[in-house]
ZADO-1210 file (C-alpha; in nm, 4 decimals, padded with zeros to 6 digits):
<atoms>
<atom x="-01.2045" y="01.7580" z="00.1066" code="UNK" pos="1"/>
<atom x="-01.1354" y="01.5236" z="00.4258" code="UNK" pos="2"/>
<atom x="-01.4371" y="01.2701" z="00.4919" code="UNK" pos="3"/>
<atom x="-01.4838" y="01.0459" z="00.8186" code="UNK" pos="4"/>
<atom x="-01.6465" y="00.7052" z="00.8578" code="UNK" pos="5"/>
<atom x="-01.6879" y="00.4875" z="01.0905" code="UNK" pos="6"/>
<atom x="-01.5222" y="00.1679" z="01.0490" code="UNK" pos="7"/>
<atom x="-01.9205" y="-00.0194" z="00.9998" code="UNK" pos="8"/>
<atom x="-01.9732" y="00.1916" z="00.7184" code="UNK" pos="9"/>
<atom x="-01.6248" y="00.1809" z="00.5837" code="UNK" pos="10"/>
<atom x="-01.6631" y="-00.2157" z="00.5353" code="UNK" pos="11"/>
<atom x="-02.0554" y="-00.1553" z="00.4047" code="UNK" pos="12"/>
<atom x="-01.8942" y="00.0899" z="00.1374" code="UNK" pos="13"/>
<atom x="-01.5534" y="-00.0024" z="00.0909" code="UNK" pos="14"/>
<atom x="-01.5693" y="00.1362" z="-00.2649" code="UNK" pos="15"/>
<atom x="-01.7750" y="00.4402" z="-00.1655" code="UNK" pos="16"/>
<atom x="-01.4335" y="00.5160" z="00.0389" code="UNK" pos="17"/>
<atom x="-01.1964" y="00.4626" z="-00.2295" code="UNK" pos="18"/>
<atom x="-01.3914" y="00.6825" z="-00.4473" code="UNK" pos="19"/>
<atom x="-01.3734" y="00.9637" z="-00.1247" code="UNK" pos="20"/>
<atom x="-01.0097" y="00.9086" z="-00.1160" code="UNK" pos="21"/>
<atom x="-00.9196" y="00.9939" z="-00.4688" code="UNK" pos="22"/>
<atom x="-01.1137" y="01.3811" z="-00.3586" code="UNK" pos="23"/>
<atom x="-00.9323" y="01.3840" z="-00.0333" code="UNK" pos="24"/>
<atom x="-00.8192" y="01.2011" z="00.2486" code="UNK" pos="25"/>
<atom x="-01.0860" y="00.9621" z="00.4358" code="UNK" pos="26"/>
<atom x="-01.0762" y="00.9238" z="00.7777" code="UNK" pos="27"/>
<atom x="-01.2098" y="00.5732" z="00.9345" code="UNK" pos="28"/>
<atom x="-01.3464" y="00.6151" z="01.2971" code="UNK" pos="29"/>
<atom x="-01.3508" y="00.3565" z="01.5878" code="UNK" pos="30"/>
<atom x="-01.5585" y="00.3742" z="01.8840" code="UNK" pos="31"/>
<atom x="-01.5684" y="00.7624" z="01.7467" code="UNK" pos="32"/>
<atom x="-01.1898" y="00.8285" z="01.7608" code="UNK" pos="33"/>
<atom x="-00.9936" y="00.8676" z="01.4272" code="UNK" pos="34"/>
<atom x="-00.7918" y="00.5364" z="01.3792" code="UNK" pos="35"/>
<atom x="-00.7063" y="00.5017" z="01.0312" code="UNK" pos="36"/>
<atom x="-00.6725" y="00.7510" z="00.7310" code="UNK" pos="37"/>
<atom x="-00.7294" y="00.6409" z="00.3357" code="UNK" pos="38"/>
<atom x="-00.5455" y="00.7941" z="00.0891" code="UNK" pos="39"/>
<atom x="-00.4863" y="00.7725" z="-00.2447" code="UNK" pos="40"/>
<atom x="-00.1408" y="00.6801" z="-00.3688" code="UNK" pos="41"/>
<atom x="-00.0985" y="00.9971" z="-00.5343" code="UNK" pos="42"/>
<atom x="-00.1721" y="01.1834" z="-00.1853" code="UNK" pos="43"/>
<atom x="00.0615" y="00.9005" z="-00.0051" code="UNK" pos="44"/>
<atom x="00.3404" y="00.9757" z="-00.2669" code="UNK" pos="45"/>
<atom x="00.3859" y="01.2873" z="-00.2163" code="UNK" pos="46"/>
<atom x="00.3420" y="01.2928" z="00.1655" code="UNK" pos="47"/>
<atom x="00.5628" y="00.9620" z="00.1704" code="UNK" pos="48"/>
<atom x="00.8675" y="01.1911" z="-00.0442" code="UNK" pos="49"/>
<atom x="00.7471" y="01.0276" z="-00.3443" code="UNK" pos="50"/>
<atom x="00.9462" y="00.7047" z="-00.2187" code="UNK" pos="51"/>
<atom x="00.7833" y="00.3661" z="-00.2153" code="UNK" pos="52"/>
<atom x="00.9603" y="00.0345" z="-00.1181" code="UNK" pos="53"/>
<atom x="00.9764" y="-00.1757" z="-00.3679" code="UNK" pos="54"/>
<atom x="00.8192" y="-00.4494" z="-00.1006" code="UNK" pos="55"/>
<atom x="00.5043" y="-00.1958" z="-00.0579" code="UNK" pos="56"/>
<atom x="00.4822" y="-00.1905" z="-00.4777" code="UNK" pos="57"/>
<atom x="00.4921" y="-00.5277" z="-00.5167" code="UNK" pos="58"/>
<atom x="00.2288" y="-00.5910" z="-00.1941" code="UNK" pos="59"/>
<atom x="-00.0104" y="-00.3722" z="-00.4154" code="UNK" pos="60"/>
<atom x="-00.3039" y="-00.5751" z="-00.5130" code="UNK" pos="61"/>
<atom x="-00.3109" y="-00.4069" z="-00.8531" code="UNK" pos="62"/>
<atom x="-00.0009" y="-00.3723" z="-00.8742" code="UNK" pos="63"/>
<atom x="00.1442" y="-00.3989" z="-01.2939" code="UNK" pos="64"/>
<atom x="00.4544" y="-00.3872" z="-01.3835" code="UNK" pos="65"/>
<atom x="00.7046" y="-00.6130" z="-01.5142" code="UNK" pos="66"/>
<atom x="01.0119" y="-00.7721" z="-01.2547" code="UNK" pos="67"/>
<atom x="01.2098" y="-00.9568" z="-01.4364" code="UNK" pos="68"/>
<atom x="01.5514" y="-00.8878" z="-01.1930" code="UNK" pos="69"/>
<atom x="01.9204" y="-01.0621" z="-01.4415" code="UNK" pos="70"/>
<atom x="01.9781" y="-01.3701" z="-01.3598" code="UNK" pos="71"/>
<atom x="02.3595" y="-01.4212" z="-01.1464" code="UNK" pos="72"/>
<atom x="02.5696" y="-01.6538" z="-01.3400" code="UNK" pos="73"/>
<atom x="02.7691" y="-01.9861" z="-01.2120" code="UNK" pos="74"/>
<atom x="03.0148" y="-01.9976" z="-00.9637" code="UNK" pos="75"/>
<atom x="02.8804" y="-01.8052" z="-00.6452" code="UNK" pos="76"/>
<atom x="02.7630" y="-02.0802" z="-00.4903" code="UNK" pos="77"/>
<atom x="02.9257" y="-02.3750" z="-00.3885" code="UNK" pos="78"/>
<atom x="02.7993" y="-02.6689" z="-00.1649" code="UNK" pos="79"/>
<atom x="02.8376" y="-02.6696" z="00.2678" code="UNK" pos="80"/>
<atom x="03.1058" y="-02.7873" z="00.4063" code="UNK" pos="81"/>
<atom x="02.9231" y="-03.0502" z="00.6824" code="UNK" pos="82"/>
<atom x="03.2617" y="-03.1609" z="00.8610" code="UNK" pos="83"/>
</atoms>
């Protein structure tokens, strides 16, 4: 079920827009023309082929996962040769 909101309605009721996005896409208009679409993450992943970049995953406000990359041992760095 698609929902359409004006930019003003979206800004006045963001939580309502997020609830509507859980049921289907939310089209946000600007001066009467569609400008943006709000989707649930599940719908986005389905449309994007199920892939999300690491940068996008880390940028999510509600990201809740551990990221502990292995440390690289010594020997790969050296002082700069400025001569």
